[in-house]
C-alpha positions as a Markdown table, in Angstrom:
| # | Residue | x | y | z |
|---|---|---|---|---|
| 1 | Unk | -75.6 | -35.6 | 76.2 |
| 2 | Unk | -79.0 | -34.0 | 75.5 |
| 3 | Unk | -81.8 | -36.4 | 75.9 |
| 4 | Unk | -81.4 | -38.7 | 72.9 |
| 5 | Unk | -85.2 | -39.4 | 72.9 |
| 6 | Unk | -85.9 | -35.6 | 72.6 |
| 7 | Unk | -87.8 | -35.4 | 75.7 |
| 8 | Unk | -88.5 | -31.8 | 76.9 |
| 9 | Unk | -87.3 | -31.4 | 80.5 |
| 10 | Unk | -89.0 | -29.5 | 83.2 |
| 11 | Unk | -88.3 | -29.5 | 86.8 |
| 12 | Unk | -86.4 | -28.0 | 89.8 |
| 13 | Unk | -82.6 | -27.1 | 90.2 |
| 14 | Unk | -81.4 | -26.9 | 93.7 |
| 15 | Unk | -78.8 | -24.3 | 92.8 |
| 16 | Unk | -79.1 | -21.6 | 95.4 |
| 17 | Unk | -76.5 | -20.2 | 97.8 |
| 18 | Unk | -77.4 | -20.9 | 101.5 |
| 19 | Unk | -78.5 | -24.1 | 103.4 |
| 20 | Unk | -79.2 | -26.9 | 101.3 |
| 21 | Unk | -82.5 | -28.9 | 101.5 |
| 22 | Unk | -82.5 | -31.9 | 103.7 |
| 23 | Unk | -82.8 | -35.6 | 102.3 |
| 24 | Unk | -86.2 | -35.7 | 103.6 |
| 25 | Unk | -87.2 | -32.6 | 101.8 |
| 26 | Unk | -85.7 | -33.8 | 98.6 |
| 27 | Unk | -87.7 | -37.2 | 98.7 |
| 28 | Unk | -90.9 | -35.2 | 99.5 |
| 29 | Unk | -89.9 | -32.8 | 96.5 |
| 30 | Unk | -89.7 | -35.8 | 94.2 |
| 31 | Unk | -93.2 | -37.1 | 95.0 |
| 32 | Unk | -94.7 | -33.7 | 94.6 |
| 33 | Unk | -92.8 | -33.2 | 91.3 |
| 34 | Unk | -94.1 | -36.6 | 90.0 |
| 35 | Unk | -97.8 | -35.7 | 91.0 |
| 36 | Unk | -97.2 | -32.2 | 89.1 |
| 37 | Unk | -95.8 | -34.0 | 86.0 |
| 38 | Unk | -92.1 | -32.3 | 86.5 |
| 39 | Unk | -89.5 | -34.6 | 85.3 |
| 40 | Unk | -86.0 | -33.2 | 86.1 |
| 41 | Unk | -84.1 | -32.4 | 89.2 |
| 42 | Unk | -80.5 | -31.1 | 89.3 |
| 43 | Unk | -78.4 | -31.3 | 92.5 |
| 44 | Unk | -76.3 | -28.1 | 92.7 |
| 45 | Unk | -76.4 | -26.5 | 96.1 |
| 46 | Unk | -73.7 | -24.1 | 96.2 |
| 47 | Unk | -72.9 | -24.6 | 99.7 |
| 48 | Unk | -72.3 | -28.3 | 99.8 |
| 49 | Unk | -68.7 | -28.1 | 100.0 |
| 50 | Unk | -68.0 | -31.1 | 97.9 |
| 51 | Unk | -70.0 | -29.6 | 95.1 |
| 52 | Unk | -67.8 | -26.5 | 94.8 |
| 53 | Unk | -65.3 | -25.6 | 97.3 |
| 54 | Unk | -63.5 | -28.9 | 97.8 |
| 55 | Unk | -64.8 | -30.7 | 94.8 |
| 56 | Unk | -61.8 | -33.0 | 94.6 |
| 57 | Unk | -62.7 | -34.7 | 97.7 |
| 58 | Unk | -64.6 | -37.9 | 97.4 |
| 59 | Unk | -68.1 | -38.4 | 99.2 |
| 60 | Unk | -67.9 | -40.7 | 102.2 |
| 61 | Unk | -70.1 | -43.9 | 102.2 |
| 62 | Unk | -72.3 | -42.0 | 104.7 |
| 63 | Unk | -72.6 | -39.1 | 102.4 |
| 64 | Unk | -73.6 | -41.4 | 99.4 |
| 65 | Unk | -76.4 | -43.2 | 101.2 |
| 66 | Unk | -79.0 | -40.3 | 100.8 |
| 67 | Unk | -77.9 | -39.7 | 97.2 |
| 68 | Unk | -78.5 | -43.4 | 96.5 |
| 69 | Unk | -82.0 | -43.2 | 98.1 |
| 70 | Unk | -82.8 | -40.1 | 96.1 |
| 71 | Unk | -81.6 | -41.5 | 92.8 |
| 72 | Unk | -83.7 | -44.7 | 93.3 |
| 73 | Unk | -86.8 | -42.6 | 94.2 |
| 74 | Unk | -86.3 | -40.6 | 91.0 |
| 75 | Unk | -85.8 | -43.6 | 88.8 |
| 76 | Unk | -89.1 | -45.2 | 90.2 |
| 77 | Unk | -91.0 | -41.8 | 89.5 |
| 78 | Unk | -89.6 | -41.2 | 86.1 |
| 79 | Unk | -87.5 | -38.1 | 87.2 |
| 80 | Unk | -84.0 | -37.4 | 85.7 |
| 81 | Unk | -81.8 | -37.0 | 88.7 |
| 82 | Unk | -78.7 | -34.9 | 87.7 |
| 83 | Unk | -75.6 | -34.5 | 89.7 |
| 84 | Unk | -73.8 | -31.2 | 89.1 |
| 85 | Unk | -70.3 | -30.3 | 90.0 |
| 86 | Unk | -68.8 | -26.9 | 89.9 |
| 87 | Unk | -65.0 | -27.0 | 90.0 |
| 88 | Unk | -64.3 | -23.7 | 88.5 |
| 89 | Unk | -63.1 | -21.7 | 91.5 |
| 90 | Unk | -59.7 | -23.4 | 91.5 |
| 91 | Unk | -59.4 | -26.2 | 88.7 |
| 92 | Unk | -56.3 | -26.4 | 86.6 |
| 93 | Unk | -57.7 | -27.2 | 83.3 |
| 94 | Unk | -54.5 | -28.5 | 81.8 |
| 95 | Unk | -53.6 | -30.5 | 84.8 |
| 96 | Unk | -54.2 | -34.4 | 84.1 |
| 97 | Unk | -54.9 | -34.8 | 87.9 |
| 98 | Unk | -57.7 | -32.4 | 88.0 |
| 99 | Unk | -59.2 | -34.0 | 84.9 |
| 100 | Unk | -58.7 | -37.3 | 86.7 |
| 101 | Unk | -60.6 | -35.9 | 89.7 |
| 102 | Unk | -63.5 | -34.7 | 87.7 |
| 103 | Unk | -63.8 | -38.2 | 86.2 |
| 104 | Unk | -63.7 | -39.9 | 89.6 |
| 105 | Unk | -66.3 | -37.7 | 91.1 |
| 106 | Unk | -68.8 | -38.6 | 88.3 |
| 107 | Unk | -67.7 | -42.2 | 88.3 |
| 108 | Unk | -68.4 | -42.4 | 92.2 |
| 109 | Unk | -71.9 | -41.2 | 91.6 |
| 110 | Unk | -72.4 | -43.5 | 88.5 |
| 111 | Unk | -71.6 | -46.5 | 90.7 |
| 112 | Unk | -74.6 | -45.7 | 93.0 |
| 113 | Unk | -77.0 | -45.2 | 90.0 |
| 114 | Unk | -76.6 | -41.7 | 88.9 |
| 115 | Unk | -76.9 | -41.5 | 85.0 |
| 116 | Unk | -77.2 | -37.6 | 84.4 |
| 117 | Unk | -74.5 | -35.0 | 85.1 |
| 118 | Unk | -73.5 | -31.4 | 84.8 |
| 119 | Unk | -70.4 | -29.3 | 85.0 |
| 120 | Unk | -71.1 | -25.6 | 86.0 |
| 121 | Unk | -68.8 | -22.7 | 85.5 |
| 122 | Unk | -70.9 | -19.9 | 86.8 |
| 123 | Unk | -70.0 | -17.2 | 89.1 |
| 124 | Unk | -66.2 | -17.3 | 88.6 |
| 125 | Unk | -63.4 | -14.8 | 88.4 |
| 126 | Unk | -63.3 | -15.4 | 84.6 |
| 127 | Unk | -59.6 | -15.7 | 83.9 |
| 128 | Unk | -57.2 | -18.5 | 83.5 |
| 129 | Unk | -54.1 | -19.5 | 85.6 |
| 130 | Unk | -50.7 | -18.7 | 84.1 |
| 131 | Unk | -50.2 | -22.4 | 83.2 |
| 132 | Unk | -53.6 | -22.7 | 81.5 |
| 133 | Unk | -53.2 | -19.5 | 79.6 |
| 134 | Unk | -50.2 | -21.3 | 77.8 |
| 135 | Unk | -52.4 | -24.2 | 77.1 |
| 136 | Unk | -55.6 | -22.6 | 75.8 |
| 137 | Unk | -56.4 | -19.5 | 73.9 |
| 138 | Unk | -59.4 | -18.6 | 75.9 |
| 139 | Unk | -61.4 | -19.5 | 78.9 |
| 140 | Unk | -64.1 | -20.7 | 76.6 |
| 141 | Unk | -61.6 | -23.2 | 75.0 |
| 142 | Unk | -60.6 | -24.4 | 78.3 |
| 143 | Unk | -64.1 | -25.1 | 79.4 |
| 144 | Unk | -65.2 | -26.8 | 76.3 |
| 145 | Unk | -62.2 | -29.0 | 76.2 |
| 146 | Unk | -62.6 | -30.3 | 79.9 |
| 147 | Unk | -66.5 | -30.7 | 79.4 |
| 148 | Unk | -65.8 | -32.7 | 76.1 |
| 149 | Unk | -63.0 | -34.9 | 78.0 |
| 150 | Unk | -65.2 | -35.5 | 80.8 |
| 151 | Unk | -68.2 | -36.7 | 78.6 |
| 152 | Unk | -65.9 | -39.0 | 76.8 |
| 153 | Unk | -64.4 | -40.4 | 80.0 |
| 154 | Unk | -67.6 | -41.1 | 81.8 |
| 155 | Unk | -69.3 | -43.0 | 78.9 |
| 156 | Unk | -72.9 | -42.1 | 79.7 |
| 157 | Unk | -75.8 | -44.5 | 79.2 |
| 158 | Unk | -77.5 | -44.1 | 75.8 |
| 159 | Unk | -80.3 | -42.1 | 77.7 |
| 160 | Unk | -77.8 | -40.1 | 79.8 |
| 161 | Unk | -78.0 | -36.3 | 79.8 |
| 162 | Unk | -75.1 | -33.9 | 80.4 |
| 163 | Unk | -75.3 | -30.2 | 80.9 |
| 164 | Unk | -72.9 | -27.3 | 81.0 |
| 165 | Unk | -73.3 | -23.8 | 82.6 |
| 166 | Unk | -71.0 | -21.2 | 80.9 |
| 167 | Unk | -69.4 | -18.5 | 82.6 |
| 168 | Unk | -71.5 | -15.8 | 80.9 |
| 169 | Unk | -75.0 | -17.4 | 81.5 |
| 170 | Unk | -77.3 | -14.4 | 80.5 |
| 171 | Unk | -77.6 | -11.7 | 77.9 |
| 172 | Unk | -76.2 | -9.0 | 80.2 |
| 173 | Unk | -73.2 | -10.9 | 81.1 |
| 174 | Unk | -72.5 | -11.6 | 77.5 |
| 175 | Unk | -72.8 | -8.0 | 76.6 |
| 176 | Unk | -70.4 | -7.1 | 79.6 |
| 177 | Unk | -67.8 | -9.5 | 78.2 |
| 178 | Unk | -67.8 | -11.8 | 81.1 |
| 179 | Unk | -65.5 | -14.7 | 80.4 |
| 180 | Unk | -64.0 | -12.9 | 77.5 |
| 181 | Unk | -64.8 | -11.9 | 74.1 |
| 182 | Unk | -66.4 | -14.3 | 71.9 |
| 183 | Unk | -67.1 | -16.9 | 74.7 |
| 184 | Unk | -70.4 | -18.1 | 73.4 |
| 185 | Unk | -69.4 | -18.3 | 70.0 |
| 186 | Unk | -66.4 | -20.6 | 70.8 |
| 187 | Unk | -69.1 | -22.6 | 72.9 |
| 188 | Unk | -71.0 | -23.1 | 69.6 |
| 189 | Unk | -68.0 | -24.1 | 67.7 |
| 190 | Unk | -66.3 | -26.3 | 70.2 |
| 191 | Unk | -68.6 | -27.9 | 72.8 |
| 192 | Unk | -69.7 | -31.5 | 72.2 |
| 193 | Unk | -72.8 | -31.4 | 70.2 |
| 194 | Unk | -74.7 | -33.6 | 72.5 |
| 195 | Unk | -74.3 | -31.3 | 75.7 |
| 196 | Unk | -76.9 | -29.0 | 76.8 |
| 197 | Unk | -76.3 | -25.5 | 77.8 |
| 198 | Unk | -77.9 | -23.5 | 80.7 |
| 199 | Unk | -79.1 | -20.1 | 80.3 |
| 200 | Unk | -81.0 | -17.6 | 82.7 |
| 201 | Unk | -82.2 | -15.3 | 80.1 |
| 202 | Unk | -81.7 | -11.5 | 79.7 |
| 203 | Unk | -80.4 | -11.1 | 83.2 |
| 204 | Unk | -79.5 | -13.4 | 86.2 |
| 205 | Unk | -83.1 | -13.0 | 87.5 |
| 206 | Unk | -85.1 | -12.2 | 84.5 |
| 207 | Unk | -88.4 | -10.6 | 84.9 |
| 208 | Unk | -89.4 | -11.8 | 81.2 |
| 209 | Unk | -87.6 | -14.1 | 79.0 |
| 210 | Unk | -88.7 | -13.5 | 75.3 |
| 211 | Unk | -88.5 | -16.5 | 72.9 |
| 212 | Unk | -86.9 | -14.5 | 70.3 |
| 213 | Unk | -83.9 | -13.9 | 72.6 |
| 214 | Unk | -83.7 | -17.5 | 73.2 |
| 215 | Unk | -83.9 | -18.5 | 69.6 |
| 216 | Unk | -81.1 | -15.9 | 69.0 |
| 217 | Unk | -78.9 | -17.5 | 71.6 |
| 218 | Unk | -79.6 | -21.0 | 70.2 |
| 219 | Unk | -78.1 | -19.8 | 66.8 |
| 220 | Unk | -74.8 | -18.8 | 68.5 |
| 221 | Unk | -74.2 | -21.8 | 70.6 |
| 222 | Unk | -75.6 | -24.4 | 68.0 |
| 223 | Unk | -78.6 | -25.8 | 70.1 |
| 224 | Unk | -81.5 | -24.7 | 72.0 |
| 225 | Unk | -80.6 | -24.0 | 75.7 |
| 226 | Unk | -82.0 | -25.3 | 78.9 |
| 227 | Unk | -83.4 | -22.4 | 80.9 |
| 228 | Unk | -82.0 | -22.1 | 84.5 |
| 229 | Unk | -84.9 | -19.9 | 85.6 |
| 230 | Unk | -84.1 | -17.7 | 88.7 |
| 231 | Unk | -87.5 | -16.0 | 88.9 |
| 232 | Unk | -88.1 | -17.3 | 92.3 |
| 233 | Unk | -84.7 | -17.3 | 93.8 |
| 234 | Unk | -84.2 | -15.4 | 97.0 |
| 235 | Unk | -80.7 | -16.1 | 98.0 |
| 236 | Unk | -79.5 | -12.7 | 97.0 |
| 237 | Unk | -81.8 | -10.9 | 99.5 |
| 238 | Unk | -82.5 | -12.1 | 102.8 |
| 239 | Unk | -85.6 | -9.8 | 103.2 |
| 240 | Unk | -87.5 | -11.5 | 100.2 |
| 241 | Unk | -89.4 | -14.6 | 99.4 |
| 242 | Unk | -91.2 | -15.1 | 96.1 |
| 243 | Unk | -94.7 | -16.9 | 96.4 |
| 244 | Unk | -96.1 | -15.3 | 93.1 |
| 245 | Unk | -96.9 | -17.3 | 89.9 |
| 246 | Unk | -94.7 | -18.2 | 87.2 |
| 247 | Unk | -95.1 | -15.3 | 84.8 |
| 248 | Unk | -93.1 | -13.1 | 82.3 |
| 249 | Unk | -92.8 | -16.2 | 80.0 |
| 250 | Unk | -95.0 | -17.4 | 77.2 |
| 251 | Unk | -95.5 | -20.9 | 76.4 |
| 252 | Unk | -93.9 | -20.4 | 73.0 |
| 253 | Unk | -90.6 | -20.5 | 75.1 |
| 254 | Unk | -91.2 | -24.3 | 75.6 |
| 255 | Unk | -90.5 | -25.0 | 71.8 |
| 256 | Unk | -87.4 | -22.8 | 71.7 |
| 257 | Unk | -85.6 | -24.6 | 74.4 |
| 258 | Unk | -84.5 | -28.1 | 75.6 |
| 259 | Unk | -86.1 | -27.6 | 78.9 |
| 260 | Unk | -86.8 | -25.2 | 81.7 |
| 261 | Unk | -85.7 | -25.6 | 85.5 |
| 262 | Unk | -86.6 | -23.2 | 88.1 |
| 263 | Unk | -84.3 | -22.4 | 90.9 |
| 264 | Unk | -86.8 | -21.7 | 93.7 |
| 265 | Unk | -86.9 | -20.1 | 97.3 |
| 266 | Unk | -84.2 | -21.4 | 99.8 |
| 267 | Unk | -87.1 | -22.1 | 102.0 |
| 268 | Unk | -88.4 | -25.5 | 100.8 |
| 269 | Unk | -91.9 | -25.2 | 102.2 |
| 270 | Unk | -92.5 | -21.9 | 100.6 |
| 271 | Unk | -92.4 | -22.9 | 97.0 |
| 272 | Unk | -96.0 | -24.4 | 96.6 |
| 273 | Unk | -97.2 | -21.6 | 94.5 |
| 274 | Unk | -94.1 | -21.4 | 92.3 |
| 275 | Unk | -94.0 | -25.2 | 91.9 |
| 276 | Unk | -97.9 | -25.5 | 90.9 |
| 277 | Unk | -98.0 | -22.6 | 88.6 |
| 278 | Unk | -94.6 | -23.6 | 86.9 |
| 279 | Unk | -96.0 | -27.2 | 86.4 |
| 280 | Unk | -99.2 | -25.8 | 84.8 |
| 281 | Unk | -97.3 | -23.6 | 82.6 |
| 282 | Unk | -95.2 | -26.5 | 81.4 |
| 283 | Unk | -98.1 | -28.9 | 81.1 |
| 284 | Unk | -100.8 | -26.8 | 79.6 |
| 285 | Unk | -101.5 | -25.4 | 76.0 |
| 286 | Unk | -102.7 | -22.1 | 74.8 |
| 287 | Unk | -102.2 | -18.5 | 76.0 |
| 288 | Unk | -100.8 | -18.7 | 79.6 |
| 289 | Unk | -102.8 | -17.0 | 82.2 |
| 290 | Unk | -100.5 | -16.7 | 85.3 |
| 291 | Unk | -103.0 | -15.2 | 87.7 |
| 292 | Unk | -105.7 | -17.8 | 87.0 |
| 293 | Unk | -103.2 | -20.4 | 88.1 |
| 294 | Unk | -102.1 | -18.2 | 90.9 |
| 295 | Unk | -105.5 | -18.0 | 92.5 |
| 296 | Unk | -106.0 | -21.8 | 92.2 |
| 297 | Unk | -102.5 | -22.4 | 93.6 |
| 298 | Unk | -103.1 | -20.3 | 96.5 |
| 299 | Unk | -106.6 | -21.8 | 97.4 |
| 300 | Unk | -104.8 | -25.2 | 96.8 |
| 301 | Unk | -102.0 | -24.3 | 99.5 |
| 302 | Unk | -104.7 | -23.1 | 102.2 |
| 303 | Unk | -104.8 | -26.8 | 103.6 |
| 304 | Unk | -101.3 | -26.5 | 104.8 |
| 305 | Unk | -102.2 | -23.5 | 107.1 |
| 306 | Unk | -104.2 | -25.6 | 109.7 |
| 307 | Unk | -103.8 | -23.9 | 113.1 |
| 308 | Unk | -104.4 | -25.0 | 116.9 |
| 309 | Unk | -106.4 | -21.8 | 117.3 |
| 310 | Unk | -108.0 | -19.2 | 115.1 |
| 311 | Unk | -108.2 | -20.3 | 111.4 |
| 312 | Unk | -106.1 | -18.8 | 108.6 |
| 313 | Unk | -108.3 | -18.1 | 105.8 |
| 314 | Unk | -107.7 | -18.4 | 102.1 |
| 315 | Unk | -107.6 | -14.5 | 101.8 |
| 316 | Unk | -105.0 | -14.6 | 104.4 |
| 317 | Unk | -102.8 | -17.0 | 102.4 |
| 318 | Unk | -103.4 | -14.8 | 99.3 |
| 319 | Unk | -102.3 | -11.7 | 101.3 |
| 320 | Unk | -99.1 | -13.4 | 102.3 |
| 321 | Unk | -98.4 | -14.4 | 98.6 |
| 322 | Unk | -99.4 | -10.9 | 97.4 |
| 323 | Unk | -96.9 | -9.3 | 99.8 |
| 324 | Unk | -94.1 | -11.6 | 99.1 |
| 325 | Unk | -94.8 | -12.1 | 95.4 |
| 326 | Unk | -92.1 | -11.6 | 92.7 |
| 327 | Unk | -88.8 | -9.8 | 92.2 |
| 328 | Unk | -90.3 | -6.9 | 90.2 |
| 329 | Unk | -93.9 | -6.8 | 91.3 |
| 330 | Unk | -96.2 | -7.1 | 94.2 |
| 331 | Unk | -99.5 | -8.8 | 94.2 |
| 332 | Unk | -102.7 | -6.9 | 94.5 |
| 333 | Unk | -102.7 | -7.1 | 98.2 |
| 334 | Unk | -99.2 | -5.9 | 98.3 |
| 335 | Unk | -99.7 | -2.9 | 96.0 |
| 336 | Unk | -102.7 | -2.0 | 98.1 |
| 337 | Unk | -100.6 | -2.2 | 101.3 |
| 338 | Unk | -97.9 | 0.2 | 99.7 |
| 339 | Unk | -100.7 | 2.5 | 98.6 |
| 340 | Unk | -102.2 | 2.6 | 102.0 |
| 341 | Unk | -98.9 | 3.5 | 103.7 |
| 342 | Unk | -97.9 | 6.2 | 101.2 |
| 343 | Unk | -101.5 | 7.7 | 101.6 |
| 344 | Unk | -101.0 | 8.2 | 105.3 |
| 345 | Unk | -97.5 | 9.1 | 105.4 |
| 346 | Unk | -96.9 | 11.2 | 102.1 |
| 347 | Unk | -99.9 | 13.1 | 101.6 |
| 348 | Unk | -101.4 | 16.2 | 102.9 |
| 349 | Unk | -104.1 | 16.4 | 105.7 |
| 350 | Unk | -107.2 | 15.9 | 103.6 |
| 351 | Unk | -105.9 | 13.0 | 101.7 |
| 352 | Unk | -104.5 | 11.4 | 104.7 |
| 353 | Unk | -107.9 | 11.5 | 106.5 |
| 354 | Unk | -109.2 | 9.7 | 103.7 |
| 355 | Unk | -106.5 | 7.2 | 103.5 |
| 356 | Unk | -106.4 | 6.3 | 107.2 |
| 357 | Unk | -109.4 | 3.9 | 107.2 |
| 358 | Unk | -107.8 | 1.8 | 104.3 |
| 359 | Unk | -104.3 | 1.8 | 106.0 |
| 360 | Unk | -105.9 | 0.7 | 109.4 |
| 361 | Unk | -107.8 | -2.2 | 107.8 |
| 362 | Unk | -104.8 | -3.6 | 106.1 |
| 363 | Unk | -102.6 | -3.1 | 109.2 |
| 364 | Unk | -105.1 | -4.9 | 111.2 |
| 365 | Unk | -105.0 | -7.9 | 108.7 |
| 366 | Unk | -101.3 | -8.2 | 108.8 |
| 367 | Unk | -101.0 | -7.9 | 112.6 |
| 368 | Unk | -103.8 | -10.5 | 113.1 |
| 369 | Unk | -102.4 | -12.8 | 110.4 |
| 370 | Unk | -99.1 | -12.9 | 112.2 |
| 371 | Unk | -100.7 | -14.0 | 115.4 |
| 372 | Unk | -102.6 | -16.8 | 113.5 |
| 373 | Unk | -99.3 | -17.9 | 111.9 |
| 374 | Unk | -97.7 | -18.5 | 115.3 |
| 375 | Unk | -100.4 | -21.2 | 115.9 |
| 376 | Unk | -99.8 | -23.1 | 112.7 |
| 377 | Unk | -99.6 | -27.0 | 113.2 |
| 378 | Unk | -97.0 | -27.2 | 110.7 |
| 379 | Unk | -93.9 | -25.7 | 112.6 |
| 380 | Unk | -91.6 | -25.8 | 109.4 |
| 381 | Unk | -94.2 | -23.7 | 107.7 |
| 382 | Unk | -94.4 | -21.2 | 110.6 |
| 383 | Unk | -90.6 | -20.9 | 111.0 |
| 384 | Unk | -90.2 | -20.3 | 107.1 |
| 385 | Unk | -92.7 | -17.5 | 107.2 |
| 386 | Unk | -92.1 | -16.0 | 110.6 |
| 387 | Unk | -89.1 | -13.6 | 110.1 |
| 388 | Unk | -90.6 | -12.2 | 106.8 |
| 389 | Unk | -94.0 | -11.7 | 108.4 |
| 390 | Unk | -92.5 | -10.2 | 111.6 |
| 391 | Unk | -90.5 | -7.6 | 109.6 |
| 392 | Unk | -93.5 | -6.6 | 107.7 |
| 393 | Unk | -95.7 | -6.2 | 110.9 |
| 394 | Unk | -92.8 | -4.2 | 112.6 |
| 395 | Unk | -92.7 | -1.8 | 109.6 |
| 396 | Unk | -96.4 | -1.4 | 109.9 |
| 397 | Unk | -96.2 | -0.6 | 113.5 |
| 398 | Unk | -93.6 | 2.0 | 112.8 |
| 399 | Unk | -96.1 | 3.6 | 110.2 |
| 400 | Unk | -98.7 | 3.5 | 113.0 |
| 401 | Unk | -96.5 | 5.6 | 115.2 |
| 402 | Unk | -95.6 | 8.0 | 112.7 |
| 403 | Unk | -99.3 | 8.6 | 111.9 |
| 404 | Unk | -100.1 | 8.8 | 115.7 |
| 405 | Unk | -97.4 | 11.7 | 116.0 |
| 406 | Unk | -98.8 | 13.4 | 112.9 |
| 407 | Unk | -102.5 | 13.3 | 114.3 |
| 408 | Unk | -101.4 | 14.6 | 117.9 |
| 409 | Unk | -99.7 | 17.4 | 116.2 |
| 410 | Unk | -103.1 | 18.5 | 115.0 |
| 411 | Unk | -103.0 | 17.2 | 111.3 |
| 412 | Unk | -106.1 | 15.1 | 111.9 |
| 413 | Unk | -108.4 | 13.7 | 114.6 |
| 414 | Unk | -108.3 | 10.0 | 114.2 |
| 415 | Unk | -106.9 | 8.1 | 117.3 |
| 416 | Unk | -104.3 | 5.4 | 116.7 |
| 417 | Unk | -106.0 | 1.9 | 115.8 |
| 418 | Unk | -105.2 | 0.4 | 119.2 |
| 419 | Unk | -106.3 | 3.4 | 121.2 |
| 420 | Unk | -102.8 | 4.2 | 122.5 |
| 421 | Unk | -100.4 | 6.9 | 121.8 |
| 422 | Unk | -96.9 | 6.0 | 120.3 |
| 423 | Unk | -94.4 | 7.4 | 117.9 |
| 424 | Unk | -90.9 | 6.1 | 116.8 |
| 425 | Unk | -89.6 | 7.5 | 120.1 |
| 426 | Unk | -91.1 | 4.7 | 122.0 |
| 427 | Unk | -89.0 | 2.0 | 120.3 |
| 428 | Unk | -86.2 | 0.7 | 122.3 |
| 429 | Unk | -82.9 | 2.2 | 121.1 |
| 430 | Unk | -81.0 | -0.2 | 118.5 |
| 431 | Unk | -83.8 | -2.6 | 118.3 |
| 432 | Unk | -85.7 | -1.5 | 115.1 |
| 433 | Unk | -83.6 | -1.2 | 112.0 |
| 434 | Unk | -80.6 | -1.4 | 114.1 |
| 435 | Unk | -77.2 | -2.9 | 113.7 |
| 436 | Unk | -74.3 | -2.5 | 111.2 |
| 437 | Unk | -76.0 | -3.5 | 108.0 |
| 438 | Unk | -78.9 | -1.1 | 108.8 |
| 439 | Unk | -76.5 | 1.7 | 109.4 |
| 440 | Unk | -74.7 | 1.0 | 106.0 |
| 441 | Unk | -78.0 | 0.7 | 104.2 |
| 442 | Unk | -79.1 | 4.2 | 105.5 |
| 443 | Unk | -75.7 | 5.6 | 104.4 |
| 444 | Unk | -75.5 | 4.0 | 100.9 |
| 445 | Unk | -79.1 | 4.2 | 99.8 |
| 446 | Unk | -79.3 | 8.1 | 99.7 |
| 447 | Unk | -75.9 | 8.2 | 98.1 |
| 448 | Unk | -76.7 | 5.6 | 95.5 |
| 449 | Unk | -80.2 | 7.2 | 94.8 |
């Protein structure tokens, strides 16, 4: 059921593919959420086997213990802890045994204190089995029927919350006919009126979420949606992490929804800026100025970068967040880095000479920053950053080598920044951009572009 008290929900959905967060991280998360004024958490890690792949199998007592601790912590902090189940890969909607299994799973969680639940039917084949096709006129009808029956079976508390994720969960999927024609209209007609519906916006990862599009959806499904916001998600690309501000949304979105939950970076400790800026968006009023919030969040994160050696400066943290920013844009430092590399590698002789100083300055900052990150006292923070920053510094070293080769060929007179002479030939074979995936990328990208 939607919140009977009409409370607007804002918080975190742990809904990504990849290694789930640990129990310790979740307990830390709940304290941070309470400090930030966030009031909802959804447990939905795709790679918890019993959340999705083997959803019929009950949790053991040992597996339930951390859930009980998390539920208790959230109750004390005023956070709604939502248990989500994703049975859609192989559920038989018309099978009484599968319906019973759904109810038993939620009842198992209710027995340890859970009061809020969700059924997720996202990222599925989008068709019914032969048996279910004879029982239901459409996939949407099957989904609504099983959700409604589950809500009735588990008898939620008066303040219980129940959510549903449809198979087409963004505008693009709806336009493409995912889930079948008229899916969302059927949801509007048939889904229990007290059940809230997840929606990610125009796309799976939405650069912007216009308020008008959300109000149009609400008319079709008969209720304002709860936005499942993938702006910061990085499970779809292992080269990226998103440490920019919550942006591309205006505060009028709050009045058009029942809530907004962000699905963040897999790396728990890299979500400080996303969490802080999102919380400020939710808790403030007036025009939203994401980059004012961003600068404050970056400065607030700086204390976590204490080292055993040379200090990491606030400007260094800002450079990290600028380089690993948002899905569709870089921060100012990231844009400057791209411009600098383009200036020395894609321009003529005169322009290159003018760009060399700027390139070498930002290259020096990145190389030095990586060395200082290796000395972080917070080793979890270092290991979360290390692969991303290592790859960045290696790309810049490659740019140095190419620049050095051009300069030695007579296109300029500037020496390499470290005084040596190098080009890409000095890289050990098969170590830089090597392996099967890199080979496929080189084949596919030119063909696609």
